[in-house]
Backbone as XML, in Angstrom:
<?xml version="1.0"?>
<chain id="A" units="angstrom">
  <residue number="1" name="UNK">
    <atom name="N" x="3.501" y="-32.967" z="20.056"/>
    <atom name="CA" x="4.815" y="-33.257" z="21.382"/>
    <atom name="C" x="4.546" y="-32.302" z="22.072"/>
  </residue>
  <residue number="2" name="UNK">
    <atom name="N" x="4.163" y="-30.876" z="21.742"/>
    <atom name="CA" x="4.541" y="-29.566" z="23.093"/>
    <atom name="C" x="2.656" y="-30.051" z="23.861"/>
  </residue>
  <residue number="3" name="UNK">
    <atom name="N" x="1.563" y="-30.247" z="23.432"/>
    <atom name="CA" x="0.285" y="-30.821" z="24.099"/>
    <atom name="C" x="0.547" y="-32.076" z="24.660"/>
  </residue>
  <residue number="4" name="UNK">
    <atom name="N" x="1.324" y="-33.254" z="24.777"/>
    <atom name="CA" x="1.841" y="-33.698" z="25.274"/>
    <atom name="C" x="2.428" y="-33.773" z="26.967"/>
  </residue>
  <residue number="5" name="UNK">
    <atom name="N" x="3.182" y="-32.547" z="26.831"/>
    <atom name="CA" x="3.836" y="-32.088" z="28.075"/>
    <atom name="C" x="2.694" y="-31.725" z="29.051"/>
  </residue>
  <residue number="6" name="UNK">
    <atom name="N" x="2.087" y="-30.554" z="28.572"/>
    <atom name="CA" x="0.626" y="-30.687" z="29.280"/>
    <atom name="C" x="0.024" y="-31.506" z="29.869"/>
  </residue>
  <residue number="7" name="UNK">
    <atom name="N" x="0.130" y="-32.370" z="29.532"/>
    <atom name="CA" x="-0.151" y="-33.760" z="29.671"/>
    <atom name="C" x="0.868" y="-35.366" z="31.101"/>
  </residue>
  <residue number="8" name="UNK">
    <atom name="N" x="1.401" y="-34.310" z="30.899"/>
    <atom name="CA" x="2.516" y="-35.299" z="31.497"/>
    <atom name="C" x="2.983" y="-35.180" z="32.950"/>
  </residue>
  <residue number="9" name="UNK">
    <atom name="N" x="3.361" y="-33.351" z="32.529"/>
    <atom name="CA" x="3.869" y="-32.829" z="34.039"/>
    <atom name="C" x="2.791" y="-32.575" z="34.896"/>
  </residue>
  <residue number="10" name="UNK">
    <atom name="N" x="0.910" y="-32.498" z="34.814"/>
    <atom name="CA" x="-0.148" y="-32.583" z="35.510"/>
    <atom name="C" x="0.442" y="-34.676" z="36.168"/>
  </residue>
  <residue number="11" name="UNK">
    <atom name="N" x="0.243" y="-35.011" z="35.464"/>
    <atom name="CA" x="0.212" y="-36.273" z="35.451"/>
    <atom name="C" x="1.205" y="-37.175" z="36.672"/>
  </residue>
  <residue number="12" name="UNK">
    <atom name="N" x="2.631" y="-36.133" z="36.447"/>
    <atom name="CA" x="3.550" y="-36.906" z="37.082"/>
    <atom name="C" x="2.840" y="-36.024" z="38.898"/>
  </residue>
  <residue number="13" name="UNK">
    <atom name="N" x="2.625" y="-34.935" z="38.909"/>
    <atom name="CA" x="3.047" y="-33.873" z="39.604"/>
    <atom name="C" x="1.577" y="-34.636" z="40.482"/>
  </residue>
  <residue number="14" name="UNK">
    <atom name="N" x="0.876" y="-35.019" z="40.159"/>
    <atom name="CA" x="-1.029" y="-35.338" z="40.923"/>
    <atom name="C" x="-0.251" y="-36.657" z="41.467"/>
  </residue>
  <residue number="15" name="UNK">
    <atom name="N" x="0.284" y="-37.869" z="40.398"/>
    <atom name="CA" x="1.315" y="-38.726" z="41.432"/>
    <atom name="C" x="2.340" y="-38.269" z="42.662"/>
  </residue>
  <residue number="16" name="UNK">
    <atom name="N" x="2.926" y="-36.883" z="42.438"/>
    <atom name="CA" x="3.720" y="-37.142" z="43.812"/>
    <atom name="C" x="2.971" y="-36.991" z="44.956"/>
  </residue>
  <residue number="17" name="UNK">
    <atom name="N" x="1.951" y="-35.600" z="44.548"/>
    <atom name="CA" x="0.690" y="-35.379" z="45.232"/>
    <atom name="C" x="0.106" y="-36.360" z="46.177"/>
  </residue>
  <residue number="18" name="UNK">
    <atom name="N" x="-0.067" y="-37.954" z="45.390"/>
    <atom name="CA" x="-0.475" y="-38.030" z="45.778"/>
    <atom name="C" x="0.412" y="-39.673" z="47.446"/>
  </residue>
  <residue number="19" name="UNK">
    <atom name="N" x="1.269" y="-39.529" z="47.042"/>
    <atom name="CA" x="2.304" y="-39.554" z="48.064"/>
    <atom name="C" x="1.889" y="-39.019" z="49.457"/>
  </residue>
  <residue number="20" name="UNK">
    <atom name="N" x="1.642" y="-37.918" z="49.463"/>
    <atom name="CA" x="0.389" y="-36.947" z="51.441"/>
    <atom name="C" x="-0.365" y="-37.714" z="50.940"/>
  </residue>
  <residue number="21" name="UNK">
    <atom name="N" x="-1.494" y="-37.863" z="50.450"/>
    <atom name="CA" x="-2.447" y="-38.342" z="50.405"/>
    <atom name="C" x="-2.802" y="-39.161" z="51.270"/>
  </residue>
  <residue number="22" name="UNK">
    <atom name="N" x="-2.310" y="-40.303" z="50.141"/>
    <atom name="CA" x="-2.296" y="-41.642" z="50.750"/>
    <atom name="C" x="-1.790" y="-41.970" z="51.996"/>
  </residue>
  <residue number="23" name="UNK">
    <atom name="N" x="-0.539" y="-41.123" z="52.351"/>
    <atom name="CA" x="-0.263" y="-41.095" z="53.973"/>
    <atom name="C" x="-0.780" y="-40.969" z="55.000"/>
  </residue>
  <residue number="24" name="UNK">
    <atom name="N" x="-1.482" y="-39.559" z="54.637"/>
    <atom name="CA" x="-2.491" y="-39.513" z="55.414"/>
    <atom name="C" x="-3.663" y="-40.549" z="55.978"/>
  </residue>
  <residue number="25" name="UNK">
    <atom name="N" x="-3.699" y="-40.993" z="55.438"/>
    <atom name="CA" x="-4.597" y="-42.181" z="55.509"/>
    <atom name="C" x="-4.105" y="-43.009" z="56.563"/>
  </residue>
  <residue number="26" name="UNK">
    <atom name="N" x="-2.949" y="-43.166" z="56.765"/>
    <atom name="CA" x="-2.616" y="-44.125" z="57.453"/>
    <atom name="C" x="-1.943" y="-43.760" z="59.409"/>
  </residue>
  <residue number="27" name="UNK">
    <atom name="N" x="-1.468" y="-42.380" z="58.613"/>
    <atom name="CA" x="-0.926" y="-41.462" z="60.136"/>
    <atom name="C" x="-1.123" y="-40.355" z="60.166"/>
  </residue>
  <residue number="28" name="UNK">
    <atom name="N" x="-1.038" y="-40.085" z="61.503"/>
    <atom name="CA" x="-1.863" y="-39.051" z="62.212"/>
    <atom name="C" x="-0.693" y="-37.992" z="61.621"/>
  </residue>
  <residue number="29" name="UNK">
    <atom name="N" x="1.110" y="-38.505" z="61.574"/>
    <atom name="CA" x="2.172" y="-37.662" z="61.624"/>
    <atom name="C" x="1.785" y="-36.739" z="59.948"/>
  </residue>
  <residue number="30" name="UNK">
    <atom name="N" x="1.436" y="-36.778" z="59.536"/>
    <atom name="CA" x="1.092" y="-36.132" z="57.999"/>
    <atom name="C" x="-0.289" y="-35.578" z="58.364"/>
  </residue>
  <residue number="31" name="UNK">
    <atom name="N" x="0.114" y="-34.185" z="58.197"/>
    <atom name="CA" x="-1.093" y="-33.009" z="58.720"/>
    <atom name="C" x="-1.238" y="-32.246" z="56.706"/>
  </residue>
  <residue number="32" name="UNK">
    <atom name="N" x="-1.407" y="-32.516" z="55.968"/>
    <atom name="CA" x="-1.933" y="-31.486" z="55.541"/>
    <atom name="C" x="-3.241" y="-31.107" z="55.394"/>
  </residue>
  <residue number="33" name="UNK">
    <atom name="N" x="-3.125" y="-29.436" z="55.113"/>
    <atom name="CA" x="-4.378" y="-29.281" z="54.690"/>
    <atom name="C" x="-4.450" y="-28.786" z="53.376"/>
  </residue>
  <residue number="34" name="UNK">
    <atom name="N" x="-6.197" y="-28.861" z="52.790"/>
    <atom name="CA" x="-6.390" y="-28.438" z="51.094"/>
    <atom name="C" x="-5.407" y="-27.406" z="50.522"/>
  </residue>
  <residue number="35" name="UNK">
    <atom name="N" x="-4.874" y="-26.032" z="51.279"/>
    <atom name="CA" x="-3.716" y="-25.555" z="51.241"/>
    <atom name="C" x="-2.427" y="-25.959" z="50.648"/>
  </residue>
  <residue number="36" name="UNK">
    <atom name="N" x="-1.947" y="-26.877" z="51.845"/>
    <atom name="CA" x="-0.538" y="-26.956" z="51.093"/>
    <atom name="C" x="-0.558" y="-28.477" z="49.951"/>
  </residue>
  <residue number="37" name="UNK">
    <atom name="N" x="-1.645" y="-29.023" z="49.332"/>
    <atom name="CA" x="-1.617" y="-29.347" z="48.595"/>
    <atom name="C" x="-1.864" y="-28.024" z="47.471"/>
  </residue>
  <residue number="38" name="UNK">
    <atom name="N" x="-2.472" y="-27.339" z="47.274"/>
    <atom name="CA" x="-2.514" y="-26.496" z="46.330"/>
    <atom name="C" x="-1.038" y="-26.097" z="46.012"/>
  </residue>
  <residue number="39" name="UNK">
    <atom name="N" x="-0.578" y="-25.344" z="47.260"/>
    <atom name="CA" x="1.090" y="-24.339" z="47.150"/>
    <atom name="C" x="2.018" y="-25.877" z="46.744"/>
  </residue>
  <residue number="40" name="UNK">
    <atom name="N" x="2.052" y="-27.096" z="46.812"/>
    <atom name="CA" x="2.770" y="-27.899" z="46.817"/>
    <atom name="C" x="2.829" y="-28.101" z="44.804"/>
  </residue>
  <residue number="41" name="UNK">
    <atom name="N" x="1.287" y="-28.181" z="44.427"/>
    <atom name="CA" x="1.526" y="-28.455" z="43.261"/>
    <atom name="C" x="1.415" y="-27.157" z="42.844"/>
  </residue>
  <residue number="42" name="UNK">
    <atom name="N" x="1.268" y="-26.355" z="42.829"/>
    <atom name="CA" x="1.736" y="-25.039" z="41.810"/>
    <atom name="C" x="2.962" y="-24.969" z="42.218"/>
  </residue>
  <residue number="43" name="UNK">
    <atom name="N" x="3.952" y="-25.087" z="42.788"/>
    <atom name="CA" x="5.060" y="-25.224" z="42.987"/>
    <atom name="C" x="6.444" y="-26.530" z="42.438"/>
  </residue>
  <residue number="44" name="UNK">
    <atom name="N" x="5.508" y="-27.682" z="42.060"/>
    <atom name="CA" x="5.559" y="-28.342" z="41.790"/>
    <atom name="C" x="5.425" y="-28.559" z="40.118"/>
  </residue>
  <residue number="45" name="UNK">
    <atom name="N" x="4.041" y="-27.841" z="39.675"/>
    <atom name="CA" x="3.796" y="-27.342" z="37.801"/>
    <atom name="C" x="4.797" y="-25.998" z="37.685"/>
  </residue>
  <residue number="46" name="UNK">
    <atom name="N" x="5.172" y="-25.213" z="38.192"/>
    <atom name="CA" x="6.113" y="-24.032" z="37.773"/>
    <atom name="C" x="7.514" y="-24.514" z="37.673"/>
  </residue>
  <residue number="47" name="UNK">
    <atom name="N" x="7.693" y="-25.459" z="38.796"/>
    <atom name="CA" x="9.865" y="-26.185" z="38.404"/>
    <atom name="C" x="8.827" y="-27.047" z="37.225"/>
  </residue>
  <residue number="48" name="UNK">
    <atom name="N" x="7.777" y="-28.075" z="37.363"/>
    <atom name="CA" x="8.239" y="-28.703" z="36.388"/>
    <atom name="C" x="8.075" y="-28.076" z="34.857"/>
  </residue>
  <residue number="49" name="UNK">
    <atom name="N" x="7.175" y="-26.968" z="34.364"/>
    <atom name="CA" x="7.143" y="-26.528" z="33.526"/>
    <atom name="C" x="8.574" y="-25.603" z="32.862"/>
  </residue>
  <residue number="50" name="UNK">
    <atom name="N" x="8.985" y="-24.643" z="33.754"/>
    <atom name="CA" x="9.898" y="-24.245" z="33.392"/>
    <atom name="C" x="10.933" y="-24.929" z="33.426"/>
  </residue>
  <residue number="51" name="UNK">
    <atom name="N" x="11.808" y="-26.064" z="33.878"/>
    <atom name="CA" x="12.409" y="-27.540" z="33.467"/>
    <atom name="C" x="12.640" y="-27.785" z="32.456"/>
  </residue>
  <residue number="52" name="UNK">
    <atom name="N" x="10.883" y="-28.217" z="31.808"/>
    <atom name="CA" x="10.459" y="-28.537" z="29.937"/>
    <atom name="C" x="11.029" y="-27.998" z="29.556"/>
  </residue>
  <residue number="53" name="UNK">
    <atom name="N" x="10.854" y="-26.562" z="29.485"/>
    <atom name="CA" x="10.956" y="-25.547" z="29.080"/>
    <atom name="C" x="12.805" y="-25.194" z="29.080"/>
  </residue>
  <residue number="54" name="UNK">
    <atom name="N" x="13.057" y="-24.901" z="29.798"/>
    <atom name="CA" x="14.379" y="-24.383" z="29.357"/>
    <atom name="C" x="15.082" y="-25.738" z="29.012"/>
  </residue>
  <residue number="55" name="UNK">
    <atom name="N" x="15.012" y="-26.799" z="29.145"/>
    <atom name="CA" x="15.833" y="-27.906" z="28.315"/>
    <atom name="C" x="15.113" y="-27.532" z="26.671"/>
  </residue>
  <residue number="56" name="UNK">
    <atom name="N" x="14.109" y="-27.451" z="26.485"/>
    <atom name="CA" x="13.776" y="-26.794" z="25.524"/>
    <atom name="C" x="14.189" y="-25.867" z="24.262"/>
  </residue>
  <residue number="57" name="UNK">
    <atom name="N" x="14.737" y="-24.583" z="25.267"/>
    <atom name="CA" x="14.940" y="-23.588" z="24.390"/>
    <atom name="C" x="16.209" y="-22.928" z="24.257"/>
  </residue>
  <residue number="58" name="UNK">
    <atom name="N" x="16.736" y="-24.283" z="25.488"/>
    <atom name="CA" x="18.593" y="-23.556" z="26.062"/>
    <atom name="C" x="18.918" y="-24.339" z="25.256"/>
  </residue>
  <residue number="59" name="UNK">
    <atom name="N" x="19.746" y="-24.289" z="23.795"/>
    <atom name="CA" x="21.021" y="-24.523" z="23.233"/>
    <atom name="C" x="22.906" y="-25.473" z="23.447"/>
  </residue>
  <residue number="60" name="UNK">
    <atom name="N" x="22.884" y="-24.327" z="24.091"/>
    <atom name="CA" x="24.273" y="-23.943" z="24.804"/>
    <atom name="C" x="24.569" y="-25.006" z="26.009"/>
  </residue>
  <residue number="61" name="UNK">
    <atom name="N" x="25.540" y="-26.450" z="25.644"/>
    <atom name="CA" x="25.603" y="-27.551" z="26.230"/>
    <atom name="C" x="25.384" y="-26.875" z="27.528"/>
  </residue>
  <residue number="62" name="UNK">
    <atom name="N" x="26.853" y="-26.512" z="28.248"/>
    <atom name="CA" x="26.956" y="-26.061" z="29.445"/>
    <atom name="C" x="25.930" y="-25.557" z="29.874"/>
  </residue>
  <residue number="63" name="UNK">
    <atom name="N" x="24.376" y="-24.413" z="30.073"/>
    <atom name="CA" x="23.655" y="-24.206" z="30.440"/>
    <atom name="C" x="22.569" y="-24.792" z="30.042"/>
  </residue>
  <residue number="64" name="UNK">
    <atom name="N" x="22.325" y="-25.697" z="28.990"/>
    <atom name="CA" x="21.324" y="-26.749" z="29.576"/>
    <atom name="C" x="21.953" y="-27.631" z="30.325"/>
  </residue>
  <residue number="65" name="UNK">
    <atom name="N" x="22.518" y="-27.700" z="30.877"/>
    <atom name="CA" x="22.694" y="-28.951" z="32.520"/>
    <atom name="C" x="23.125" y="-27.624" z="33.254"/>
  </residue>
  <residue number="66" name="UNK">
    <atom name="N" x="23.179" y="-26.734" z="33.331"/>
    <atom name="CA" x="23.176" y="-25.981" z="34.517"/>
    <atom name="C" x="22.113" y="-25.265" z="35.547"/>
  </residue>
  <residue number="67" name="UNK">
    <atom name="N" x="21.165" y="-24.799" z="34.257"/>
    <atom name="CA" x="19.552" y="-24.199" z="34.180"/>
    <atom name="C" x="19.018" y="-24.706" z="35.272"/>
  </residue>
  <residue number="68" name="UNK">
    <atom name="N" x="18.875" y="-26.060" z="34.916"/>
    <atom name="CA" x="17.774" y="-27.069" z="35.375"/>
    <atom name="C" x="18.762" y="-27.604" z="36.923"/>
  </residue>
  <residue number="69" name="UNK">
    <atom name="N" x="20.006" y="-27.568" z="37.265"/>
    <atom name="CA" x="20.504" y="-27.840" z="38.366"/>
    <atom name="C" x="20.318" y="-26.649" z="39.031"/>
  </residue>
  <residue number="70" name="UNK">
    <atom name="N" x="20.459" y="-25.335" z="38.735"/>
    <atom name="CA" x="19.932" y="-24.461" z="39.849"/>
    <atom name="C" x="18.165" y="-24.078" z="40.110"/>
  </residue>
  <residue number="71" name="UNK">
    <atom name="N" x="17.747" y="-24.068" z="38.911"/>
    <atom name="CA" x="15.945" y="-24.567" z="39.186"/>
    <atom name="C" x="15.792" y="-25.286" z="40.001"/>
  </residue>
  <residue number="72" name="UNK">
    <atom name="N" x="16.175" y="-26.717" z="40.020"/>
    <atom name="CA" x="16.530" y="-28.115" z="41.173"/>
    <atom name="C" x="15.882" y="-27.120" z="42.741"/>
  </residue>
  <residue number="73" name="UNK">
    <atom name="N" x="18.046" y="-26.335" z="42.366"/>
    <atom name="CA" x="18.053" y="-25.781" z="43.806"/>
    <atom name="C" x="17.091" y="-25.332" z="43.999"/>
  </residue>
  <residue number="74" name="UNK">
    <atom name="N" x="17.135" y="-24.107" z="43.578"/>
    <atom name="CA" x="15.667" y="-23.319" z="43.685"/>
    <atom name="C" x="14.483" y="-23.323" z="44.252"/>
  </residue>
  <residue number="75" name="UNK">
    <atom name="N" x="13.910" y="-25.137" z="43.608"/>
    <atom name="CA" x="12.441" y="-25.375" z="43.864"/>
    <atom name="C" x="13.219" y="-26.439" z="45.791"/>
  </residue>
  <residue number="76" name="UNK">
    <atom name="N" x="14.064" y="-26.853" z="45.511"/>
    <atom name="CA" x="14.562" y="-26.997" z="47.427"/>
    <atom name="C" x="14.600" y="-26.320" z="47.950"/>
  </residue>
  <residue number="77" name="UNK">
    <atom name="N" x="15.090" y="-25.400" z="47.948"/>
    <atom name="CA" x="15.096" y="-23.961" z="48.779"/>
    <atom name="C" x="13.587" y="-23.517" z="49.188"/>
  </residue>
  <residue number="78" name="UNK">
    <atom name="N" x="12.727" y="-23.191" z="48.213"/>
    <atom name="CA" x="11.489" y="-22.676" z="48.854"/>
    <atom name="C" x="10.553" y="-23.775" z="49.251"/>
  </residue>
  <residue number="79" name="UNK">
    <atom name="N" x="10.712" y="-25.090" z="49.058"/>
    <atom name="CA" x="10.131" y="-26.602" z="49.030"/>
    <atom name="C" x="10.662" y="-26.319" z="51.152"/>
  </residue>
  <residue number="80" name="UNK">
    <atom name="N" x="11.745" y="-26.461" z="51.289"/>
    <atom name="CA" x="12.559" y="-26.126" z="52.884"/>
    <atom name="C" x="12.550" y="-25.210" z="53.654"/>
  </residue>
  <residue number="81" name="UNK">
    <atom name="N" x="11.817" y="-24.057" z="53.465"/>
    <atom name="CA" x="11.429" y="-22.903" z="53.504"/>
    <atom name="C" x="9.848" y="-23.180" z="53.698"/>
  </residue>
  <residue number="82" name="UNK">
    <atom name="N" x="9.250" y="-23.484" z="52.885"/>
    <atom name="CA" x="8.420" y="-23.087" z="53.198"/>
    <atom name="C" x="7.133" y="-24.152" z="54.381"/>
  </residue>
  <residue number="83" name="UNK">
    <atom name="N" x="8.279" y="-25.458" z="54.685"/>
    <atom name="CA" x="8.062" y="-26.484" z="55.379"/>
    <atom name="C" x="8.205" y="-26.919" z="56.923"/>
  </residue>
  <residue number="84" name="UNK">
    <atom name="N" x="9.849" y="-25.939" z="56.525"/>
    <atom name="CA" x="10.016" y="-25.693" z="58.301"/>
    <atom name="C" x="10.759" y="-23.768" z="58.491"/>
  </residue>
  <residue number="85" name="UNK">
    <atom name="N" x="10.811" y="-23.460" z="57.546"/>
    <atom name="CA" x="11.330" y="-22.336" z="57.892"/>
    <atom name="C" x="12.347" y="-22.276" z="58.256"/>
  </residue>
  <residue number="86" name="UNK">
    <atom name="N" x="13.600" y="-22.466" z="56.872"/>
    <atom name="CA" x="14.887" y="-22.536" z="57.463"/>
    <atom name="C" x="15.693" y="-21.285" z="57.241"/>
  </residue>
  <residue number="87" name="UNK">
    <atom name="N" x="14.912" y="-19.808" z="56.996"/>
    <atom name="CA" x="15.617" y="-18.660" z="56.255"/>
    <atom name="C" x="15.570" y="-17.971" z="57.729"/>
  </residue>
  <residue number="88" name="UNK">
    <atom name="N" x="14.347" y="-18.087" z="58.161"/>
    <atom name="CA" x="13.751" y="-17.937" z="58.800"/>
    <atom name="C" x="12.861" y="-15.767" z="58.721"/>
  </residue>
  <residue number="89" name="UNK">
    <atom name="N" x="11.872" y="-16.105" z="58.162"/>
    <atom name="CA" x="10.903" y="-15.012" z="56.964"/>
    <atom name="C" x="9.605" y="-15.334" z="58.034"/>
  </residue>
  <residue number="90" name="UNK">
    <atom name="N" x="9.053" y="-15.269" z="57.358"/>
    <atom name="CA" x="7.031" y="-15.429" z="57.867"/>
    <atom name="C" x="6.627" y="-16.459" z="57.041"/>
  </residue>
  <residue number="91" name="UNK">
    <atom name="N" x="6.659" y="-16.611" z="56.176"/>
    <atom name="CA" x="6.531" y="-17.674" z="55.014"/>
    <atom name="C" x="7.174" y="-18.727" z="55.316"/>
  </residue>
  <residue number="92" name="UNK">
    <atom name="N" x="7.706" y="-18.844" z="57.146"/>
    <atom name="CA" x="7.931" y="-20.126" z="56.791"/>
    <atom name="C" x="7.366" y="-21.163" z="57.646"/>
  </residue>
  <residue number="93" name="UNK">
    <atom name="N" x="7.792" y="-22.334" z="57.729"/>
    <atom name="CA" x="6.867" y="-23.417" z="58.471"/>
    <atom name="C" x="6.639" y="-23.452" z="60.129"/>
  </residue>
  <residue number="94" name="UNK">
    <atom name="N" x="7.753" y="-22.814" z="60.445"/>
    <atom name="CA" x="8.374" y="-23.568" z="61.705"/>
    <atom name="C" x="7.396" y="-22.111" z="62.594"/>
  </residue>
</chain>
């Protein structure tokens, strides 16, 4: 069962990353560099494996719901910061 997760999560991440790759073939408005795909892949894989780990290891129902929500919020904050620089630090995309 655990070995199956090591195939399913990267497969889902690959499918997600195919969306901007295919969109780049049809429009000039999406312009990702290879490094952008690497960063997005690392973020998605990290979030996916952390999410799966937290679901499997946490037994308390309240924490089992709360921790994945917090993980999703952290992921979205990191993604937005890297994309447009909402916090104004040097890592931002702006």
